[in-house]
KEGUMAR-685652 format. One record per residue: residue number from 1; residue in three letters; y, z, x of N, C-alpha, C in turn. Coordinates in nm, 4 decimals. Each point is the difference from the previous one (the first is absolute). Layout:
// residues N
n, res, n.y, n.z, n.x, ca.y, ca.z, ca.x, c.y, c.z, c.x
NUM, ALA, Y, Z, X, Y, Z, X, Y, Z, X
...
// end
This chain:
// residues 236
n, res, n.y, n.z, n.x, ca.y, ca.z, ca.x, c.y, c.z, c.x
1, MET, -8.5362, -4.4254, 0.4922, 0.1300, 0.0339, -0.0297, 0.0668, 0.0226, 0.1351
2, ILE, 0.1189, -0.0633, 0.0233, 0.0936, 0.0230, 0.1197, 0.1339, 0.0487, -0.0390
3, ARG, 0.0552, 0.1020, 0.0654, 0.1442, 0.0367, -0.0392, 0.0770, -0.0003, 0.1292
4, PHE, 0.1269, -0.0623, -0.0122, 0.0824, -0.0130, 0.0993, 0.1594, 0.0297, -0.0339
5, LYS, 0.0935, 0.0277, 0.0910, 0.1232, 0.0322, -0.0305, 0.1073, -0.1163, 0.0739
6, ASN, -0.0531, -0.0440, 0.1043, 0.0832, -0.0908, 0.0747, -0.0014, -0.1546, -0.0601
7, VAL, 0.0534, -0.0030, -0.1229, -0.0031, -0.1289, -0.0833, 0.0866, -0.1114, 0.0651
8, LYS, 0.1098, 0.0484, 0.0657, 0.0867, -0.1056, 0.0565, -0.0663, -0.0695, 0.1076
9, PHE, -0.0905, 0.0588, 0.0742, -0.0636, -0.0571, 0.1112, -0.0985, -0.1049, -0.0534
10, VAL, -0.0730, 0.0428, -0.1111, -0.0928, -0.0919, -0.0563, 0.0746, -0.1195, -0.0669
11, LEU, 0.1006, 0.0292, -0.0556, 0.0710, -0.1027, -0.0739, 0.0459, -0.1190, 0.0986
12, ASN, 0.0674, 0.0529, 0.1130, 0.0487, -0.0972, 0.0979, -0.1038, -0.0904, 0.0517
13, ASN, -0.1252, 0.0601, 0.0236, -0.1072, -0.0870, 0.0549, -0.0504, -0.0958, -0.1166
14, LEU, -0.0070, 0.0429, -0.1277, -0.0493, -0.0798, -0.1015, 0.1006, -0.1178, -0.0165
15, LYS, 0.1296, 0.0166, 0.0144, 0.0975, -0.0998, -0.0070, -0.0250, -0.1118, 0.0922
16, VAL, -0.0549, 0.0370, 0.1237, -0.0222, -0.1033, 0.1006, -0.1282, -0.0737, -0.0375
17, LEU, -0.0896, 0.0569, -0.0421, -0.1258, -0.0569, -0.0630, 0.0312, -0.0987, -0.1133
18, SER, 0.0847, 0.0392, -0.0880, 0.0523, -0.0768, -0.1110, 0.0490, -0.1361, 0.0337
19, LYS, 0.0372, -0.0078, 0.1267, 0.0734, -0.1237, 0.0399, -0.1024, -0.1070, 0.0338
20, LEU, -0.1394, 0.0286, -0.0103, -0.0930, -0.0865, 0.0270, -0.0809, -0.0351, -0.1295
21, ASN, -0.0232, 0.0813, -0.0974, -0.0716, -0.0220, -0.1029, 0.0536, 0.0868, -0.1274
22, ASP, -0.0355, -0.0467, -0.1040, 0.0185, 0.0945, -0.1331, -0.1056, 0.1116, -0.0208
23, VAL, -0.1167, -0.0231, 0.0676, -0.1078, 0.0819, -0.0103, -0.0373, 0.0858, 0.1193
24, VAL, -0.0311, 0.1145, -0.0127, -0.0330, 0.0741, 0.1179, -0.1621, 0.0689, -0.0193
25, LYS, -0.0744, -0.0186, 0.0978, -0.1368, 0.0446, 0.0117, 0.0116, 0.1695, 0.0436
26, MET, -0.0296, 0.0693, -0.0862, 0.0027, 0.1479, 0.0238, -0.1526, 0.0533, 0.0213
27, GLN, -0.0286, 0.0504, 0.1126, -0.1379, 0.0452, 0.0369, 0.0084, 0.1512, 0.0227
28, PHE, -0.0666, 0.0684, -0.0742, -0.0138, 0.1450, 0.0239, -0.1364, 0.0416, 0.0390
29, ASP, -0.0056, 0.0726, 0.1052, -0.1269, 0.0599, 0.0595, 0.0369, 0.1179, 0.0790
30, GLU, -0.1161, 0.0625, 0.0635, 0.0170, 0.1098, 0.0820, 0.0972, -0.0088, 0.1164
31, SER, 0.0342, -0.1165, 0.0513, 0.0895, -0.0149, 0.1065, 0.1438, -0.0087, -0.0416
32, GLY, 0.0218, 0.0077, -0.1357, 0.1362, -0.0080, -0.0434, 0.0236, -0.1048, -0.1011
33, LEU, 0.1219, -0.0406, -0.0267, 0.0409, -0.1160, -0.0818, 0.0459, -0.1060, 0.0912
34, ARG, -0.0488, -0.1269, -0.0139, 0.0356, -0.1263, 0.0688, 0.0528, -0.0848, -0.1169
35, MET, 0.1056, -0.0778, 0.0347, 0.0459, -0.1016, -0.0843, 0.0175, -0.1346, 0.0736
36, PHE, -0.0395, -0.1009, -0.0610, -0.0101, -0.1348, 0.0697, 0.0997, -0.1142, -0.0914
37, CYS, 0.0721, -0.0740, 0.0784, 0.0565, -0.1077, -0.0735, -0.0100, -0.1140, 0.0998
38, VAL, -0.0345, -0.1223, -0.0690, -0.0126, -0.1259, 0.0822, 0.0891, -0.1113, -0.0767
39, ASP, 0.0617, -0.0688, 0.0795, 0.0895, -0.1036, -0.0693, -0.1001, -0.1193, -0.0435
40, LYS, 0.0469, -0.0763, -0.0974, -0.0895, -0.1026, -0.0570, -0.0401, -0.1174, 0.0986
41, SER, 0.0763, -0.0092, 0.0991, -0.0376, -0.1015, 0.0931, -0.0915, 0.0586, 0.1254
42, VAL, -0.0179, 0.1289, -0.0107, -0.0926, 0.0687, 0.0955, 0.0559, -0.0203, 0.1372
43, ILE, 0.1293, 0.0220, 0.0142, 0.0691, 0.0044, 0.1368, 0.0316, 0.1476, 0.0394
44, SER, 0.0146, 0.0938, -0.0987, 0.0291, 0.1183, 0.0458, -0.0705, 0.1153, -0.0741
45, LEU, -0.0421, 0.0964, 0.0631, -0.0856, 0.1128, -0.0685, 0.0697, 0.1336, 0.0499
46, SER, 0.0296, 0.0856, -0.1125, 0.0546, 0.1330, 0.0267, -0.0980, 0.0984, -0.0542
47, VAL, -0.0140, 0.1117, 0.0919, -0.0952, 0.1114, -0.0364, 0.0797, 0.1319, 0.0186
48, PHE, 0.0066, 0.0712, -0.1040, 0.0767, 0.1261, 0.0031, -0.0990, 0.1151, -0.0305
49, ALA, -0.0172, 0.0725, 0.0961, -0.1050, 0.1056, 0.0045, 0.0419, 0.1346, -0.0021
50, LEU, -0.0329, 0.0919, -0.1036, 0.0363, 0.1417, 0.0075, -0.1142, 0.0783, 0.0101
51, LYS, -0.0098, 0.1013, 0.1014, -0.1030, 0.0708, 0.0285, -0.0065, 0.1328, -0.0858
52, PRO, -0.0974, 0.0615, -0.0085, -0.0151, 0.1154, -0.1030, 0.1113, 0.1046, 0.0372
53, GLU, 0.0356, 0.0173, 0.1365, 0.0844, 0.1009, 0.0212, 0.1624, -0.0217, -0.0502
54, PHE, 0.0114, -0.1443, -0.0385, 0.1430, -0.0206, -0.0525, 0.0147, 0.0738, -0.1295
55, PHE, -0.1198, 0.0159, -0.0793, 0.0181, 0.0393, -0.1471, 0.0058, 0.1574, 0.0092
56, GLU, 0.0709, 0.0450, -0.1097, 0.0026, 0.1471, -0.0273, -0.1389, 0.0438, -0.0557
57, GLU, -0.0717, -0.1004, -0.0673, -0.1321, 0.0301, -0.0560, -0.0810, -0.1301, 0.0054
58, PHE, -0.1158, -0.0058, 0.0463, -0.0754, -0.1117, 0.0111, -0.1508, 0.0070, -0.0370
59, TYR, -0.0331, -0.0404, -0.1020, -0.1308, 0.0093, -0.0606, -0.0342, -0.1310, -0.0922
60, THR, -0.0646, -0.0877, 0.0601, -0.0194, -0.1213, -0.0721, -0.1352, -0.0546, 0.0193
61, LYS, -0.0630, -0.0744, -0.0985, -0.1085, -0.0808, 0.0144, 0.0203, -0.1504, 0.0645
62, LYS, -0.0961, -0.0627, 0.0343, 0.0334, -0.1394, 0.0496, 0.0321, -0.0750, -0.1154
63, ALA, 0.1084, -0.0793, 0.0123, 0.0432, -0.0944, -0.1053, 0.0789, -0.1050, 0.0536
64, THR, -0.0036, -0.1178, -0.0629, 0.0885, -0.1199, 0.0568, 0.0589, -0.0537, -0.1446
65, LEU, 0.1440, -0.0110, 0.0224, 0.0683, -0.0398, -0.1214, 0.0844, -0.1264, 0.0524
66, TRP, 0.0323, -0.0915, -0.0811, 0.1029, -0.1072, 0.0128, 0.0955, 0.0259, -0.0971
67, ILE, 0.1188, 0.0332, 0.0695, 0.1166, 0.0557, -0.0940, 0.1188, -0.0836, 0.0251
68, ASP, 0.0746, -0.0201, -0.1059, 0.1407, -0.0708, -0.0041, 0.0902, 0.0825, 0.0904
69, ILE, 0.0396, -0.0453, 0.1101, 0.0807, 0.0830, 0.0792, 0.1352, 0.0176, -0.0448
70, ASN, 0.0507, -0.0900, -0.0696, 0.1357, 0.0142, -0.0477, 0.0050, 0.1163, -0.1266
71, LYS, -0.1129, 0.0065, -0.0576, 0.0089, 0.1087, -0.1004, -0.0234, 0.1376, 0.0665
72, LEU, -0.0886, 0.0089, 0.0926, 0.0049, 0.1166, 0.0997, 0.1143, 0.0516, 0.0446
73, ILE, 0.0877, -0.1002, 0.0696, 0.1188, 0.0255, 0.0458, 0.1028, 0.0532, -0.1032
74, ALA, -0.0054, -0.0669, -0.1085, 0.0982, 0.0448, -0.1185, -0.0390, 0.1447, -0.0466
75, VAL, -0.1201, 0.0360, -0.0015, -0.0319, 0.1531, -0.0525, 0.0487, 0.0897, 0.1204
76, LEU, -0.0138, -0.0385, 0.1316, 0.0324, 0.0969, 0.1070, 0.1458, 0.0011, 0.0059
77, LYS, 0.0742, -0.1013, -0.0325, 0.1442, 0.0125, 0.0146, 0.0554, 0.0964, -0.1065
78, ARG, -0.0702, 0.0499, -0.0916, 0.0371, 0.1072, -0.1082, -0.0051, 0.1299, 0.0628
79, VAL, -0.0650, 0.0114, 0.1250, -0.0166, 0.1371, 0.0508, 0.1255, 0.0482, 0.0674
80, LYS, 0.0403, 0.1184, -0.0201, 0.1141, 0.0607, 0.0740, -0.0621, 0.1078, 0.0905
81, ASP, -0.0201, 0.1182, -0.0253, -0.0498, 0.1027, 0.0761, -0.1313, 0.0517, -0.0485
82, GLU, -0.0696, -0.0829, -0.0872, -0.1164, 0.0510, -0.0518, -0.1285, -0.0375, 0.0947
83, CYS, -0.1178, 0.0431, -0.0262, -0.1169, -0.0302, 0.0663, -0.0793, -0.1214, -0.0828
84, VAL, -0.0697, -0.0769, 0.0645, -0.0665, -0.1144, -0.0465, -0.1518, 0.0196, 0.0189
85, VAL, -0.0745, -0.0275, -0.1139, -0.1450, 0.0069, 0.0086, -0.0615, -0.1326, -0.0321
86, PHE, -0.0793, -0.0681, 0.0956, -0.0732, -0.1171, -0.0259, -0.1318, 0.0371, -0.0447
87, GLU, -0.0593, -0.0637, -0.0972, -0.1464, 0.0260, -0.0350, -0.0548, -0.1361, -0.0490
88, PRO, -0.0996, -0.0479, 0.0691, -0.0596, -0.1192, -0.0297, -0.0970, 0.0111, -0.1207
89, LYS, 0.0135, -0.0796, -0.0986, -0.0880, -0.0056, -0.1169, -0.0944, -0.1210, 0.0183
90, GLN, -0.0781, -0.0225, -0.1062, -0.0916, -0.1057, 0.0189, 0.0594, -0.1395, 0.0046
91, LYS, 0.0945, -0.0111, -0.0745, 0.0876, -0.1343, -0.0120, 0.1502, 0.0117, 0.0006
92, ALA, 0.0487, 0.1105, 0.0619, 0.1356, 0.0343, -0.0123, 0.0361, 0.1042, 0.1174
93, LEU, 0.1225, 0.0057, 0.0254, 0.0579, 0.1051, 0.0910, 0.0827, 0.0921, -0.0837
94, SER, -0.0241, 0.1254, -0.0049, 0.0701, 0.1034, -0.0587, 0.1000, 0.0576, 0.1015
95, ILE, 0.1364, 0.0023, -0.0504, 0.1104, 0.0496, 0.0948, 0.0527, 0.1193, -0.0799
96, THR, 0.0057, 0.1144, 0.0497, 0.0706, 0.1114, -0.0643, 0.1127, 0.0473, 0.0773
97, ILE, 0.1094, 0.0241, -0.0665, 0.1362, 0.0382, 0.0683, 0.0041, 0.1315, -0.0587
98, GLU, -0.0126, 0.1080, 0.0897, 0.0130, 0.1293, -0.0423, 0.0910, 0.0940, 0.0659
99, LYS, 0.0506, 0.0928, -0.0696, 0.0919, 0.1001, 0.0364, -0.0247, 0.1272, -0.0667
100, GLY, -0.0473, 0.1118, 0.0514, -0.0384, 0.0955, -0.0756, -0.1123, -0.0368, -0.1159
101, VAL, 0.0280, 0.0580, -0.1142, -0.0880, -0.0341, -0.1095, 0.0268, -0.1488, -0.0607
102, TRP, 0.1110, -0.0526, 0.0239, 0.0283, -0.1147, -0.0553, -0.0631, -0.1145, 0.0769
103, LYS, -0.0791, -0.0929, -0.0810, -0.0651, -0.1110, 0.0592, 0.0147, -0.1341, -0.0814
104, ARG, 0.0271, -0.1041, 0.0761, 0.0202, -0.1321, -0.0501, -0.1073, -0.0889, 0.0525
105, VAL, -0.0923, -0.0474, -0.0893, -0.1102, -0.0699, 0.0397, 0.0039, -0.1531, -0.0355
106, PHE, -0.0221, -0.0861, 0.1045, 0.0034, -0.1460, -0.0171, -0.1285, -0.0405, 0.0354
107, ASN, -0.0544, -0.1070, -0.0643, -0.1314, -0.0716, 0.0255, 0.0233, -0.1683, 0.0201
108, ILE, -0.0233, -0.0297, 0.1084, 0.0184, -0.1486, 0.0442, -0.1497, -0.0574, -0.0032
109, ASN, -0.0212, -0.0984, -0.0841, -0.1214, -0.0656, -0.0017, -0.0300, -0.0785, 0.1198
110, ALA, -0.1253, -0.0038, 0.0527, -0.0382, -0.0686, 0.1171, -0.0253, -0.1440, -0.0470
111, ASP, 0.0120, -0.0948, 0.0926, -0.0181, -0.1437, -0.0426, -0.0840, -0.0618, 0.1109
112, GLU, -0.1396, -0.0070, -0.0216, -0.0959, -0.0487, 0.1023, 0.0287, -0.1485, 0.0074
113, GLU, 0.0397, -0.0662, -0.0978, 0.0307, -0.1460, 0.0049, 0.1084, -0.0454, 0.0986
114, GLU, 0.0703, 0.0908, 0.0422, 0.0948, -0.0194, 0.1086, -0.0423, 0.0416, 0.1372
115, ALA, -0.1303, 0.0371, 0.0079, -0.0478, 0.0530, 0.1313, 0.0058, -0.1231, 0.1107
116, PHE, 0.0278, 0.0449, 0.1200, 0.0076, -0.0970, 0.0992, -0.0954, 0.0468, 0.1218
117, GLU, -0.0428, -0.1061, 0.0916, -0.0832, 0.0392, 0.1002, 0.0890, 0.0577, 0.1240
118, ILE, -0.0412, 0.1044, 0.0685, 0.0520, 0.0557, 0.0951, -0.0496, -0.0714, 0.1376
119, PRO, 0.0870, -0.0652, 0.0747, -0.0431, -0.0523, 0.1175, -0.0593, 0.0935, 0.1033
120, ASN, -0.1142, -0.0408, 0.0693, -0.0702, 0.0844, 0.0842, 0.0815, 0.0097, 0.1333
121, VAL, 0.0810, 0.1261, 0.0202, 0.0728, 0.0079, 0.1167, -0.0615, 0.1039, 0.0940
122, GLU, -0.1046, 0.0564, -0.0506, -0.0609, 0.1152, 0.0833, -0.0411, -0.0614, 0.1366
123, SER, -0.0497, -0.1140, -0.0006, -0.0484, -0.0626, 0.1338, 0.0993, -0.0392, 0.0901
124, MET, 0.1145, -0.0062, -0.0331, 0.1091, -0.0383, 0.0827, 0.0424, 0.1075, 0.1068
125, LYS, -0.0180, -0.0457, 0.1248, 0.0288, 0.1083, 0.1089, 0.1253, -0.0290, 0.0645
126, TYR, 0.0868, 0.0986, 0.0416, 0.1170, -0.0196, 0.0721, -0.0164, 0.0948, 0.1169
127, ASP, 0.0270, -0.0495, 0.1215, -0.0041, 0.0704, 0.1203, 0.1195, 0.0673, 0.0416
128, GLU, 0.1246, -0.0642, -0.0474, 0.1278, 0.0622, 0.0500, 0.0919, -0.0071, -0.1210
129, CYS, 0.1153, 0.0789, 0.0209, 0.0903, 0.0041, -0.1175, 0.1532, 0.0236, 0.0668
130, LEU, 0.1051, -0.0065, -0.0742, 0.1234, 0.0466, 0.0321, 0.0507, 0.0874, -0.1178
131, ILE, 0.0745, 0.1060, 0.0368, 0.0764, 0.0768, -0.0940, 0.1500, -0.0508, -0.0059
132, ALA, 0.0580, -0.0235, -0.1144, 0.1348, -0.0428, -0.0072, 0.0675, 0.0597, -0.1185
133, GLU, 0.1369, 0.0061, -0.0026, 0.0637, 0.0581, -0.0961, 0.0195, -0.0906, -0.1211
134, THR, -0.0399, 0.0250, -0.1207, -0.0079, -0.0780, -0.1118, 0.1326, -0.0687, -0.0444
135, ASP, 0.1169, 0.0855, 0.0174, 0.1317, -0.0491, -0.0260, 0.0380, -0.1136, 0.0896
136, LYS, -0.0453, -0.0074, 0.1370, 0.0459, -0.1012, 0.0810, -0.0820, -0.1270, -0.0493
137, ILE, -0.1333, 0.0138, -0.0220, -0.0887, -0.1066, -0.0501, 0.0659, -0.0694, -0.1223
138, SER, 0.0311, 0.0933, -0.0992, 0.0630, -0.0474, -0.1187, 0.1244, -0.0913, 0.0245
139, LYS, 0.0940, 0.0558, 0.0910, 0.1286, -0.1014, 0.0196, -0.0378, -0.1200, 0.0796
140, MET, -0.1054, 0.0130, 0.0871, -0.0389, -0.1218, 0.0665, -0.0618, -0.1105, -0.0897
141, LEU, -0.0800, 0.0552, -0.1079, -0.0421, -0.0920, -0.0920, 0.1138, -0.0493, -0.1008
142, SER, 0.0889, 0.0743, -0.0152, 0.1116, -0.0423, -0.0892, 0.0692, -0.1184, 0.0744
143, ASP, 0.0362, 0.0317, 0.1352, 0.0592, -0.1097, 0.0732, -0.0720, -0.1340, 0.0044
144, ALA, -0.1419, 0.0273, 0.0320, -0.0850, -0.1171, 0.0077, -0.0072, -0.0926, -0.1254
145, SER, 0.0140, 0.0779, -0.1123, 0.0079, -0.0750, -0.1392, 0.1039, -0.1035, -0.0103
146, LEU, 0.1081, 0.0085, 0.0718, 0.1180, -0.0884, -0.0108, -0.0366, -0.1338, 0.0659
147, ILE, -0.1025, 0.0018, 0.0724, -0.0260, -0.1183, 0.0874, -0.1248, -0.0877, -0.0542
148, SER, -0.1144, 0.0890, -0.0314, -0.1233, -0.0654, -0.0322, -0.0782, 0.0942, -0.0917
149, ASP, -0.1193, -0.0531, -0.0284, -0.0927, 0.0807, -0.1038, -0.1168, 0.0539, 0.0906
150, ALA, -0.0053, -0.0051, 0.1231, -0.1103, 0.0728, 0.0778, 0.0584, 0.0413, 0.1298
151, ILE, -0.0562, 0.0960, 0.0582, 0.0327, 0.0640, 0.1311, -0.1023, 0.0098, 0.0953
152, THR, 0.0257, -0.0295, 0.1223, -0.1130, 0.0189, 0.1103, 0.0349, 0.1285, 0.0738
153, LEU, -0.0956, 0.0830, -0.0017, 0.0072, 0.1188, 0.0703, -0.0836, -0.0095, 0.1381
154, LYS, 0.0686, 0.0368, 0.1122, -0.0648, 0.0067, 0.1324, 0.0043, 0.1312, 0.0691
155, ALA, -0.0981, 0.0607, 0.0181, -0.0052, 0.1407, 0.0651, -0.0250, -0.0111, 0.1497
156, GLU, 0.0828, 0.0542, 0.0714, -0.0052, -0.0088, 0.1526, 0.0135, 0.1449, 0.0353
157, SER, -0.1058, 0.0722, 0.0458, 0.0182, 0.1342, 0.0507, 0.0301, 0.0807, -0.1192
158, ASN, 0.1312, 0.0664, 0.0150, 0.0524, 0.0898, -0.0990, 0.1095, -0.0800, -0.0845
159, MET, 0.0200, -0.1138, 0.0248, 0.1039, -0.0756, -0.0792, -0.0522, -0.0980, -0.0958
160, LEU, 0.0654, -0.0055, -0.1215, -0.0288, -0.0893, -0.1038, 0.1036, -0.1062, 0.0061
161, ASN, -0.0447, -0.1253, 0.0332, 0.0975, -0.1101, -0.0174, -0.0265, -0.0792, -0.1226
162, CYS, 0.1104, -0.0343, -0.0758, -0.0037, -0.0664, -0.1238, 0.0818, -0.1286, 0.0071
163, PHE, -0.0685, -0.1192, -0.0517, 0.0576, -0.1316, 0.0050, 0.0023, -0.0626, -0.1315
164, VAL, 0.1072, -0.0629, -0.0418, -0.0036, -0.0751, -0.1226, 0.0826, -0.1389, 0.0387
165, LYS, -0.0435, -0.1096, -0.0499, 0.0720, -0.1275, 0.0196, -0.0239, -0.0864, -0.1161
166, SER, 0.1005, -0.0853, -0.0293, 0.0136, -0.1010, -0.0959, 0.0210, -0.1251, 0.0765
167, VAL, 0.0340, -0.1081, -0.0705, 0.0343, -0.1290, 0.0745, 0.1206, 0.0165, 0.0739
168, ASP, 0.1034, 0.0784, -0.0519, 0.1304, -0.0019, 0.0648, 0.0301, 0.1413, 0.0620
169, ASP, -0.0623, 0.1026, -0.0533, 0.0395, 0.1416, 0.0378, -0.1052, 0.0722, 0.0548
170, LYS, 0.0293, 0.1246, 0.0706, -0.1070, 0.0859, 0.0415, 0.0583, 0.1410, 0.0026
171, TYR, -0.0860, 0.0862, 0.0172, 0.0265, 0.1509, -0.0045, -0.1095, 0.0587, 0.0787
172, GLU, 0.0466, 0.1051, 0.0783, -0.0990, 0.0624, 0.0974, 0.0548, 0.1470, 0.0165
173, THR, -0.0891, 0.0999, 0.0359, 0.0408, 0.1302, 0.0243, -0.1087, 0.0660, 0.0705
174, THR, 0.0172, 0.1158, 0.0493, -0.0991, 0.0841, 0.0789, 0.0095, 0.1349, -0.0538
175, ILE, -0.1014, 0.0726, -0.0288, -0.0112, 0.1374, -0.0368, -0.0823, 0.0810, 0.0892
176, GLU, 0.0490, 0.0941, 0.0606, -0.0635, 0.1009, 0.0879, -0.0882, 0.0827, -0.0950
177, CYS, -0.1238, 0.0106, 0.0468, -0.1000, 0.0866, -0.0677, -0.0765, 0.0957, 0.0862
178, GLU, -0.0688, 0.0775, -0.0693, -0.1087, 0.0920, 0.0865, -0.1315, -0.0693, -0.0078
179, GLY, -0.0689, 0.0024, 0.1219, -0.1273, -0.0561, 0.0052, -0.0111, -0.1136, 0.1004
180, ASN, -0.1164, -0.0669, -0.0152, -0.0095, -0.1064, 0.1052, -0.0928, -0.1200, -0.0774
181, MET, 0.0636, -0.1157, -0.0141, -0.0980, -0.1128, -0.0672, 0.0487, -0.1285, 0.0504
182, ASN, -0.0804, -0.0860, 0.0027, 0.0322, -0.1388, 0.0384, -0.0711, -0.1053, -0.1131
183, ALA, 0.0850, -0.0525, -0.0692, -0.0584, -0.0933, -0.1088, 0.0974, -0.0889, -0.0548
184, LYS, -0.0231, -0.0991, -0.0665, 0.0972, -0.0825, -0.0713, -0.0617, -0.0566, -0.1261
185, SER, 0.0837, 0.0057, -0.1148, -0.0470, -0.0534, -0.1147, 0.1134, -0.0241, -0.0897
186, LYS, -0.0251, -0.0799, -0.1119, 0.1052, -0.0455, -0.0966, -0.0393, 0.0517, -0.1360
187, TYR, 0.1100, 0.0434, -0.0673, -0.0222, 0.0517, -0.1493, 0.1064, -0.0428, -0.0905
188, ALA, -0.0370, -0.0009, -0.1286, 0.1054, -0.0426, -0.0979, 0.0883, 0.1044, -0.0245
189, LEU, 0.1337, -0.0287, -0.0078, 0.0999, 0.0963, -0.0076, 0.0021, 0.0864, -0.1354
190, ASP, -0.0208, -0.0836, -0.1104, -0.0085, 0.0813, -0.1374, -0.0851, 0.1220, 0.0044
191, TYR, -0.1226, -0.0260, 0.0721, -0.0941, 0.1087, -0.0108, 0.0279, 0.1179, 0.0986
192, MET, 0.0591, -0.0335, 0.1163, 0.0522, 0.0907, 0.0775, 0.1116, 0.0727, -0.0401
193, GLN, 0.0823, -0.0637, -0.0775, 0.1060, 0.0824, -0.0759, -0.0459, 0.1094, -0.0943
194, ILE, -0.1097, -0.0497, -0.0606, -0.0608, 0.1097, -0.1046, -0.0429, 0.1195, 0.0801
195, ALA, -0.0691, -0.0383, 0.1347, -0.0511, 0.1142, 0.0702, 0.0960, 0.0879, 0.0597
196, PHE, 0.1313, -0.0547, 0.0085, 0.1005, 0.0859, 0.0483, 0.1288, -0.0030, -0.0851
197, CYS, -0.0360, 0.0180, -0.1295, 0.1038, 0.0006, -0.1007, 0.0806, 0.1406, -0.0025
198, ASN, 0.0927, 0.0274, -0.0734, 0.0825, 0.1081, -0.0050, -0.0841, 0.1329, -0.0322
199, GLU, -0.1017, -0.0107, -0.0849, -0.0847, 0.1233, -0.0356, -0.0830, 0.0415, 0.1302
200, ILE, -0.0367, -0.1057, 0.0789, -0.0662, 0.0353, 0.1277, 0.0931, 0.0763, 0.0905
201, CYS, 0.1160, -0.0517, 0.0187, 0.0913, 0.0554, 0.1030, 0.0453, 0.1264, -0.0338
202, ARG, 0.0162, 0.0288, -0.1332, 0.0296, 0.1422, -0.0495, -0.0989, 0.0958, 0.0243
203, THR, -0.1298, -0.0545, -0.0006, -0.1068, 0.1121, -0.0118, -0.0737, 0.0051, 0.1352
204, TYR, 0.0053, -0.1146, 0.0882, -0.0647, 0.0199, 0.1209, 0.0885, -0.0584, 0.1167
205, PRO, 0.0579, 0.0934, 0.0799, 0.1004, -0.0393, 0.1136, -0.0740, -0.0891, 0.1062
206, HIS, -0.1349, 0.0089, 0.0141, -0.0589, -0.0835, 0.1025, -0.1157, -0.0663, -0.0527
207, ALA, -0.0460, -0.1072, 0.0577, -0.1254, -0.0717, -0.0383, -0.0884, -0.0374, 0.1439
208, LYS, -0.1208, -0.0011, -0.0342, -0.0848, -0.0397, 0.1054, -0.0522, -0.1409, -0.0161
209, LEU, 0.0396, -0.0924, 0.0846, -0.0376, -0.1454, -0.0154, -0.1093, -0.0364, 0.0810
210, CYS, -0.0983, -0.0609, -0.0485, -0.1276, -0.0654, 0.0646, -0.0081, -0.1341, -0.0262
211, PHE, -0.0132, -0.0950, 0.0884, -0.0351, -0.1265, -0.0137, -0.0687, -0.0578, 0.1294
212, LYS, -0.0548, -0.1295, -0.0162, -0.0389, -0.0720, 0.1006, 0.0355, -0.1408, -0.0146
213, ASP, -0.0316, -0.0755, 0.1038, 0.0310, -0.1515, -0.0076, -0.0382, -0.0639, -0.1378
214, ASN, 0.0677, -0.0386, -0.0787, -0.0412, -0.0738, -0.1309, -0.0980, 0.0873, -0.0741
215, PHE, 0.0461, 0.1276, -0.0276, -0.0861, 0.0877, -0.0675, 0.0778, 0.0828, -0.1013
216, PRO, -0.0616, 0.0533, -0.0927, 0.0822, 0.0704, -0.1025, 0.0733, 0.1192, 0.0480
217, LEU, 0.1218, 0.0204, -0.0291, 0.0861, 0.1176, 0.0261, -0.0568, 0.1191, -0.0736
218, LYS, -0.0137, 0.1163, 0.0664, -0.0299, 0.1380, -0.0699, 0.1159, 0.0828, 0.0363
219, ALA, 0.0817, 0.0304, -0.1190, 0.1042, 0.1046, 0.0245, -0.0373, 0.1230, -0.0724
220, ILE, -0.0073, 0.1140, 0.0912, -0.0441, 0.1295, -0.0495, 0.1092, 0.0892, -0.0078
221, PHE, 0.0175, 0.0636, -0.1124, 0.1103, 0.0922, -0.0265, -0.0533, 0.1402, -0.0207
222, ASN, -0.0028, 0.0877, 0.1155, -0.0393, 0.1326, -0.0165, -0.1310, 0.0272, -0.0437
223, ASP, -0.0834, -0.1043, 0.0193, -0.1395, 0.0040, -0.0255, -0.0313, 0.0174, -0.1522
224, THR, 0.1064, -0.0193, -0.0789, -0.0043, 0.0161, -0.1464, -0.0054, -0.1420, -0.0758
225, LEU, 0.0894, -0.0878, 0.0566, 0.0132, -0.1433, -0.0478, -0.0233, -0.0877, 0.1050
226, ILE, -0.0862, -0.0899, -0.0356, -0.0328, -0.1315, 0.0864, 0.0268, -0.1244, -0.0645
227, ILE, 0.0673, -0.0786, 0.0632, 0.0320, -0.1321, -0.0496, -0.0552, -0.1053, 0.0940
228, TYR, -0.0798, -0.0833, -0.0460, -0.0519, -0.1174, 0.0790, 0.0599, -0.1337, -0.0445
229, ILE, 0.0254, -0.0874, 0.0988, 0.0707, -0.1271, -0.0333, -0.0669, -0.1091, 0.0770
230, ALA, -0.0552, -0.1023, -0.0666, -0.0622, -0.1089, 0.0636, 0.0935, -0.0912, 0.0862
231, PRO, -0.0451, -0.0442, 0.1107, 0.0828, -0.0860, 0.0827, 0.0490, -0.1390, -0.0683
232, ARG, 0.1040, -0.0473, 0.0501, 0.0299, -0.1421, -0.0522, -0.0377, -0.0886, 0.1323
233, ILE, -0.1028, -0.0759, -0.0151, -0.0434, -0.0996, 0.1092, 0.0583, -0.1299, -0.0370
234, ASP, 0.0853, -0.0476, 0.0923, 0.0484, -0.1377, -0.0130, -0.0908, -0.1053, 0.0116
235, GLU, 0.0084, -0.1019, -0.0817, -0.0905, -0.1158, 0.0422, 0.0403, -0.0762, 0.1013
236, GLU, -0.0870, -0.0441, 0.0790, 0.0212, -0.0870, 0.1081, 0.0558, -0.1379, -0.0294
// end
């Protein structure tokens, strides 16, 4: 059983995950609660991790559930100033909205038939990174989407250079960051825009960007949410 009050924070992150898949993998163990979403094309993976200290009360057995994320969001949207309790059952997630003695209990059945494989990202090593403002990245991606469906990122020292071109048009800009990195890679804009959507910008003012030449992008948001995006490699 885990109890928490900061429902808005959880809800904003779940809305990001829901842009990838209708199902979320919820993993409960002694390290906290981790939630995973992978798009059906296996281009992007999101991992939302809440440590035990985030919760008002944390006591749970190990459990893994595959839950309809839209149903989960719908329940959490009903919360105003109440506490929420998650309790994994054998084949369901129990959600209690409580305030004083009044409790409203929902049970969402798990669906293992919708289970997906989590890509192995633990072996991916990144030596360098840049820290950038999420709002600037979001505006950059919005600009770029007017020209093409993919964006090239080139890191040079503490500068993040961005290029987009089509047959007739092009767009480029440079964002000053913190850190030091030298790398170049290309990514699909639709997945990049999910990683830097409105919910992200409202919740996390900065992001840590890690990538290498023609290597997956790893965007880290306050060590709580991590989004991986596979590179787009053009055919010769």
